[in-house]
Backbone bond lengths (Angstrom), bond angles and torsions (degrees), N, CA, C in turn:
res aa  C-N    CA-C-N  psi(-1)  N-CA   C-N-CA  omega(-1)  CA-C   N-CA-C  phi
1 X - - - 1.362 - - 1.562 110.78 -
2 X 1.355 121.52 135.91 1.418 121.14 -177.84 1.517 110.60 -81.53
3 X 1.282 117.38 143.67 1.413 120.56 179.97 1.611 102.55 -95.06
4 X 1.411 112.02 149.93 1.462 117.66 -178.24 1.493 107.23 -75.71
5 X 1.411 115.53 143.86 1.433 119.48 175.60 1.510 110.98 -82.60
6 X 1.278 114.24 151.61 1.528 116.75 -179.84 1.540 107.66 -72.72
7 X 1.331 115.41 153.19 1.436 119.68 -179.06 1.516 115.94 -56.88
8 X 1.338 115.15 -31.96 1.458 118.10 176.14 1.431 112.52 -70.04
9 X 1.314 120.82 -38.25 1.479 125.55 179.29 1.570 106.28 -68.04
10 X 1.296 117.83 -45.13 1.439 120.83 -177.69 1.578 108.77 -63.50
11 X 1.294 117.76 -40.82 1.435 120.79 175.68 1.511 114.92 -62.55
12 X 1.377 114.81 -41.09 1.454 124.68 177.92 1.485 106.40 -60.39
13 X 1.332 114.06 -52.64 1.560 116.81 -175.92 1.519 110.10 -62.24
14 X 1.318 120.91 -38.79 1.422 120.87 176.15 1.483 112.51 -63.33
15 X 1.292 118.75 -47.01 1.480 120.16 175.04 1.530 115.09 -59.66
16 X 1.243 114.43 -43.12 1.569 121.43 176.69 1.528 108.34 -58.97
17 X 1.310 117.11 -47.53 1.442 119.63 -177.16 1.542 110.77 -63.62
18 X 1.336 115.53 -46.80 1.426 121.08 178.60 1.526 113.79 -58.39
19 X 1.281 115.87 -49.57 1.455 120.33 178.22 1.552 114.24 -63.44
20 X 1.297 113.79 -41.85 1.415 120.12 177.91 1.545 112.22 -61.02
21 X 1.324 115.65 -45.17 1.449 122.61 175.37 1.556 111.55 -57.75
22 X 1.329 115.35 -43.13 1.433 122.85 177.04 1.541 112.66 -59.60
23 X 1.385 112.45 -48.11 1.466 119.00 179.10 1.472 111.22 -65.51
24 X 1.287 121.50 -36.96 1.529 121.04 176.25 1.489 111.79 -62.70
25 X 1.289 120.08 -34.77 1.453 124.30 179.26 1.504 112.53 -77.27
26 X 1.405 119.18 -36.90 1.413 120.97 -175.43 1.532 115.01 -94.51
27 X 1.310 116.85 -32.69 1.512 121.40 -168.57 1.515 112.92 -95.03
28 X 1.355 117.37 -32.31 1.446 122.07 -172.76 1.550 109.44 -85.70
29 X 1.372 113.89 116.33 1.428 119.58 -176.98 1.579 110.78 -106.78
30 X 1.281 117.41 -2.77 1.519 119.54 -178.02 1.517 106.03 -63.52
31 X 1.354 115.29 130.50 1.450 121.11 176.42 1.494 113.80 -61.01
32 X 1.343 116.19 -32.47 1.468 119.81 179.53 1.508 112.26 -64.57
33 X 1.320 113.25 -33.28 1.506 118.57 -173.10 1.557 111.23 -92.28
34 X 1.308 119.65 2.35 1.490 118.78 173.81 1.577 109.34 -67.42
35 X 1.267 114.53 135.60 1.437 120.11 -178.52 1.526 113.38 89.56
36 X 1.338 118.57 -2.54 1.457 118.19 177.79 1.452 106.64 -78.17
37 X 1.383 115.54 139.10 1.461 120.63 177.26 1.494 111.83 -125.03
38 X 1.274 119.05 150.40 1.442 125.50 179.70 1.566 106.87 -88.84
39 X 1.300 115.98 111.70 1.418 121.60 -175.39 1.519 112.86 -85.82
40 X 1.344 117.72 -35.89 1.459 119.89 178.99 1.516 109.98 -161.82
41 X 1.298 117.79 162.76 1.476 124.02 -179.31 1.495 107.90 -135.63
42 X 1.352 115.16 123.49 1.422 120.92 -174.27 1.540 107.48 -112.70
43 X 1.351 119.16 117.45 1.451 124.60 177.42 1.494 111.47 -105.66
44 X 1.328 117.14 13.98 1.452 117.16 -172.06 1.599 112.47 -89.45
45 X 1.344 114.04 11.49 1.493 117.22 179.01 1.526 112.12 -72.70
46 X 1.236 115.82 130.02 1.504 123.61 -176.72 1.549 109.64 -67.63
47 X 1.281 116.42 -18.81 1.516 120.80 -174.24 1.555 109.68 -90.55
48 X 1.295 118.01 -0.11 1.486 118.11 -179.85 1.496 112.27 85.59
49 X 1.290 119.80 31.67 1.471 124.66 -177.90 1.571 108.24 -106.14
50 X 1.224 118.47 141.26 1.388 125.50 166.80 1.547 108.83 -102.96
51 X 1.318 116.29 111.77 1.436 118.61 -177.96 1.501 110.05 -96.13
52 X 1.288 117.72 116.07 1.479 124.36 -179.79 1.523 111.30 -100.01
53 X 1.252 119.66 114.01 1.464 126.54 -177.09 1.523 106.09 -89.84
54 X 1.345 114.26 131.67 1.487 118.44 -178.45 1.491 108.14 -124.30
55 X 1.355 114.76 165.49 1.443 123.09 -179.45 1.505 108.20 -159.10
56 X 1.340 116.41 156.80 1.396 121.02 173.89 1.545 107.41 -140.83
57 X 1.299 117.83 139.51 1.436 121.85 177.54 1.524 113.98 -81.97
58 X 1.413 110.74 -14.04 1.472 116.47 176.63 1.498 107.51 -88.01
59 X 1.375 118.25 155.31 1.459 121.25 173.11 1.583 111.87 -65.70
60 X 1.266 121.18 118.39 1.430 124.93 179.67 1.546 108.06 -140.13
61 X 1.317 115.21 163.82 1.444 120.92 174.02 1.523 105.25 -81.86
62 X 1.326 114.79 106.57 1.472 121.06 -176.92 1.504 112.28 -57.43
63 X 1.354 118.09 -48.43 1.452 120.69 -171.49 1.614 109.57 -67.78
64 X 1.345 112.28 -32.94 1.497 117.55 177.99 1.477 114.35 -68.40
65 X 1.412 114.30 -39.45 1.426 121.23 178.55 1.583 108.23 -62.61
66 X 1.327 116.85 -48.06 1.454 120.05 -175.00 1.590 107.76 -66.05
67 X 1.301 115.84 -37.92 1.451 122.56 -176.74 1.634 107.09 -62.65
68 X 1.351 115.40 -46.28 1.414 121.77 -178.01 1.522 113.04 -65.96
69 X 1.337 114.29 -42.90 1.458 115.06 178.77 1.507 115.55 -73.48
70 X 1.407 115.52 -26.14 1.483 116.70 171.65 1.528 112.79 -70.10
71 X 1.362 114.36 -25.55 1.440 119.24 175.30 1.530 110.44 -73.09
72 X 1.340 117.25 -33.55 1.490 120.77 177.34 1.493 111.65 -83.35
73 X 1.303 122.59 -6.75 1.433 126.39 -178.50 1.469 116.58 -49.86
74 X 1.413 120.00 -46.16 1.419 117.88 -177.86 1.586 112.53 -66.92
75 X 1.354 114.53 -31.08 1.540 118.26 173.94 1.446 109.85 -67.34
76 X 1.279 118.62 -47.46 1.471 121.69 -179.39 1.547 111.94 -64.06
77 X 1.320 116.45 -35.91 1.459 118.78 -176.74 1.593 105.47 -72.47
78 X 1.360 118.20 -32.36 1.492 120.29 179.59 1.522 107.12 -65.92
79 X 1.344 118.35 -43.94 1.416 120.17 -178.77 1.548 111.45 -67.89
80 X 1.317 117.55 -34.18 1.459 122.07 177.55 1.545 109.58 -64.29
81 X 1.325 115.44 -47.03 1.497 118.79 178.29 1.524 111.71 -59.47
82 X 1.306 117.41 -38.43 1.497 120.25 175.93 1.544 110.84 -61.52
83 X 1.355 116.23 -41.87 1.430 120.64 -175.48 1.527 115.14 -79.99
84 X 1.325 117.77 -22.54 1.484 119.88 -175.83 1.457 109.56 -107.28
85 X 1.341 119.10 158.80 1.411 120.02 -174.80 1.556 110.94 -85.94
86 X 1.331 116.11 -3.23 1.556 117.56 176.68 1.445 109.59 -81.17
87 X 1.329 114.23 139.62 1.536 121.07 179.67 1.517 107.36 -79.94
88 X 1.410 118.23 -42.25 1.391 117.26 179.70 1.585 107.66 -111.64
89 X 1.270 114.21 134.34 1.440 122.33 175.67 1.544 108.92 -118.27
90 X 1.338 118.28 155.43 1.445 122.07 179.63 1.579 106.45 -65.31
91 X 1.310 113.37 153.54 1.474 117.61 175.55 1.471 112.73 -65.28
92 X 1.263 119.86 131.61 1.472 124.87 -177.12 1.450 110.85 -89.37
93 X 1.407 110.45 123.58 1.467 119.01 178.75 1.566 106.69 -129.20
94 X 1.316 115.15 135.13 1.437 123.42 179.00 1.511 111.03 -100.12
95 X 1.319 114.04 139.47 1.548 122.07 175.82 1.490 108.35 -141.49
96 X 1.284 115.02 152.70 1.459 122.28 179.34 1.520 110.43 -81.04
97 X 1.312 116.86 136.46 1.511 119.18 -174.71 1.560 105.20 -101.67
98 X 1.330 113.84 106.01 1.483 121.51 -178.85 1.561 112.40 -83.26
99 X 1.305 118.42 -5.06 1.446 121.90 -176.87 1.485 114.29 -63.65
100 X 1.368 115.93 -33.43 1.461 118.47 179.93 1.606 109.19 -75.19
101 X 1.328 117.35 -36.69 1.451 120.20 179.42 1.597 107.03 -63.28
102 X 1.312 119.25 -40.93 1.463 124.20 177.92 1.519 109.42 -64.24
103 X 1.240 115.52 -43.77 1.521 117.53 179.10 1.560 111.76 -62.36
104 X 1.274 115.47 -43.54 1.531 120.46 179.81 1.493 106.55 -62.48
105 X 1.339 120.90 -40.35 1.458 121.85 178.90 1.471 113.38 -65.23
106 X 1.297 120.04 -38.62 1.478 124.83 176.53 1.485 108.89 -66.34
107 X 1.297 120.70 -43.85 1.505 124.05 179.63 1.537 108.32 -65.30
108 X 1.338 118.82 -43.47 1.415 117.99 177.82 1.500 113.44 -64.17
109 X 1.370 119.13 -35.69 1.431 121.57 176.85 1.489 111.29 -67.88
110 X 1.288 120.88 -37.42 1.463 124.33 -179.86 1.520 107.44 -67.59
111 X 1.342 116.39 -44.88 1.453 117.39 -177.90 1.530 112.93 -70.73
112 X 1.297 118.27 -25.88 1.495 122.39 174.41 1.555 109.61 -70.99
113 X 1.271 120.59 -31.32 1.463 125.90 179.21 1.551 109.45 -73.18
114 X 1.296 114.89 -35.82 1.485 115.65 -177.42 1.567 108.59 -75.78
């Protein structure tokens, strides 16, 4: 059973997500990463990591996108620290979000049955 997050943690997660989304739009100039969107942010890692799940509706090399964003992670973390009142933020790690791909496959399967 999941435990409910405190209001302060929920607010922090929402602010972190919003700021990171803005930074991805404004700061990332890599052509491969255009169209990448942040689908969710998980702060529940016991090691102090913020796991940012990304996805693109365009065909891209998923592993290369994750690799490039993880290389940009220190720069993005620095900008997040400047924008937020917290002095220490969780380490930012990017991962590909396969949930949307699975959902599209299920929808395609249902439509093919009809």
